[in-house]
Structures are given as structure tokens and as C-alpha cells.
N, C-alpha and C positions, 0 to 999 in steps of 0.2 A: 292111345291104342285101343282101349276098351270102347270108346265112342266109335272109332273107325270100324272095329269088328262088329259092333252092334248095328251100325248103319248098313254095313255090307250084308249082314245076316237078314235084316228086315227087307232090304231091297232084293236080295237073292230069293227070298220066300215069295216075293211078288211075282205073279205070272206074267206081268207085262214087260214089254221091251223098255218102256219108260222107267220102270223100276230098276232094271239092269243098267240103263244109261245113267240114271241118277247116281247109282253106286259107283260107276266108273268115273263120273265127273267128280264125285266126292273124294274118291281115292286120288285122282289126279290133283285136285286142289290141296289135299293134305300133303301129298308128295312135294308139290311146289313150295308149300309153306315150310315143311321140314328142311327142304333143300336150302331155302333162303336162311333159315335159322342156323343150319350147319355152316353155311358160308360166312355168316356174321361171326360165329364162334371161332372159325378158323382165322378170320381176319384179326380178331382180338388176340388170339394166341400168337400169331405172327408179330403183331404190334408189341406184345409183351416181350417176346424173344428179341426183337430189335432193340427195345429199351435195355434189356438185360445185357445185350452185346455192347452197348455203349459203355458199360462199366466193367465188363469182364472180357478181356481180349480173346479172340478166337483161338489162338494157340493154347490158352489156359483151358478154355472149354473143351478143346479136343482131348486134353489130358484128364480133366476131372469129371467130365460128363460124356464119356464115350457112348453111353446108351441114351443120351438125351438129358435135358435139365432135371427131369424127375429122378435121375439116378445119382445126383450129387449127394454125397454123404460126408460127414466129418471123417478125416483121415484119408484112407484110400491112397496112401503114398506110393509114388512111382519115382524111382531114382533116375538121374540123368546127369549130363554134363552140359554146362552152359557158361556164358560170360555175362556177368552182371555189370552194368554201367551205371554209375551214380553221378549225378550232376546237381550242384547247388549254387546259389547265388552267394558270393562272398559278401560279408557285412550286410546281410539282408535285414537284420534287425534295425540297423541305423537308417537304412533306406525306408523301411516301413514306418519308422517313428516320425518321418517327415510327411507321411501321407495319411489321408483319411482311410477308414476301412474300405470304402468303395474304390478309392484310388489304388489301394494296395491290391485289391482283387483285379482291377484292370491291368495293373502293372504285371502281376503274376500271369494273367491270361495272355497278355501280349508276348511275354517271354516264352511261355509254354507253346503258344501257337507257332512260334518260329522254330522251336526245337523238335517238337513231336514229328513233323513230316520227315525230318532228316533221319530220325531213328527208324521210323516205319519204312522209309525208302531203302534202308540197308538191312532189312530183315529182322529188326528188333521190334519189340513192343513194350509199351510202358506198363509196368506192373502196378505202379502206384505213384501218386503225387503226394508228397508230405510237405505241406507248406511250400517252400521254395525249392524243394528237392524233387528230382525225378529219379526213379529207379526203373531202368530198362533192362530187359532180358533178351539176349541173343542166344538162340538155341539151335539154329540150323547148321548144317555142315559149314565150316569156315567161320564160325561165330566169333572167335577171338579177333581175327583180322577185320571182320565186319564192325566189331565194336571199336577197334582202334581207328578205322576209317571214319566211323561216326563221330568219335571224339574230335578228330581233326576238322571234320565238317562243321561241328558245333562251334568250335573256336572261330572258324572263318565267319560263320553266321553271326556270332557275337560281335565280331569286329564291325560287320555291316550294320548291325543293330545299334552299336554305340555311335557310329557315324550319324545315323538317323537321330538318335537321342541328342547328339551334340548340336545339330541344326535346330532342334526344338528347345535348346537351352537347358537340357537335362544332363546330369552327371553320368559319366560312363559307369557301367557295372562290370564286375569281374565274376568269373565262374570257376568253381572248383570241379574237377573231373577225376573220378577214380574208377577203377575196374578190377575185376578179378575173374579168373576162369577156374572152375572147379566143379566138384560134385554138388548137385542140388536135389531137392525132393519136391516133386509136384504133388500137391495135395491141398486139403482144406483144413484150416484151423479156426478155432473160435468156439461158438456155442450153437446149439440147435436154433 
């Protein structure tokens, strides 16, 4: 800014048209440069937000960051009612013991990839994955019915998945499902 003002001042003091044109050209070039830099920064911020949204579902952000990501603070609790759906693979430990770490990860990802779209399609979102467990939250009107419908769809999908596993010579897996409707608190916990 100081260089720009100095250049404008020196060009403005010049009595020639060339001096004024030079100042105008300099200002235009600086404006273009600043515009490009602002565009790059905006792109970086959007990219960071996109990455953040991969790990924090939009409904949670809507509750804990109403004024933008910079407004997220510990606490800030808001009460509500929702249905929580829990899913886990029965006897997961015995399955994982037969697999290498990479195979275990592949197995979990194959399972989760089949289940997550069914949850999302019915208005739920996954709050967390804990090993072989999925915790999904249904909070929109009719959330309890949506969660029950999702549980039935998950069971049907598991039957289909087990048929595929059977053709590959793999053992079928079983899934436990639990749910509860009641009061919840939207907020943040942990440390700074």
C-alpha cells in the first residue's frame, strides 16, 4: 500500500500525461495482482471448508457453527430431540483376528460404504465411526420412523452383502442394531 501510494504521488506530481498513465497502469496491475491473490486465498479457504465438511456433517455444523467455522467454541449446548441408531458387526474381533490390518480396514470400508448411503438417503447422518460401529443421528421431523425404516433397509442390504461374500467364499457377517429416541444436546466437547 505504501509503495502504491508513493508511486501514485510521484506520478501525480509529474506534469506529463505519461506520468498519469503510468500511475493508472501501476494501479491497474496492483489491482489485478491483489485480485488474483484474494481469489487464491478464497479457493484455499473453500478447500479447507470442504475437507472439514468431510469429517463434520452439515447438520452438526448448522448447530455448532451458526455464524461460521470461526464461531465454534467448546460447549454452546443446544437441546433437541432425535433418534440415535447404532450399528455394529457382531463378533467383529473374531473376524478381524483372521485378517491383516489392511484387510481389516478394507473389510470395514466395504461394510461402511454399503451402509452409509442408506442412512443418508433417509435423512440421517453418521455422527461417528468407532471401529466396526456406526452411530447415526436422525433429527428431522419423523426421525423415529426414518430410523426404523433405515434399520430395515440396513438388514436387507446386509443380506445382499452376505450373498456376495458367499460367492467369494467368505463367511457371512451379522449386524446388531439398536436405537433410541429422546433428548439430546448439540454441542462440542473436548479441549481447545
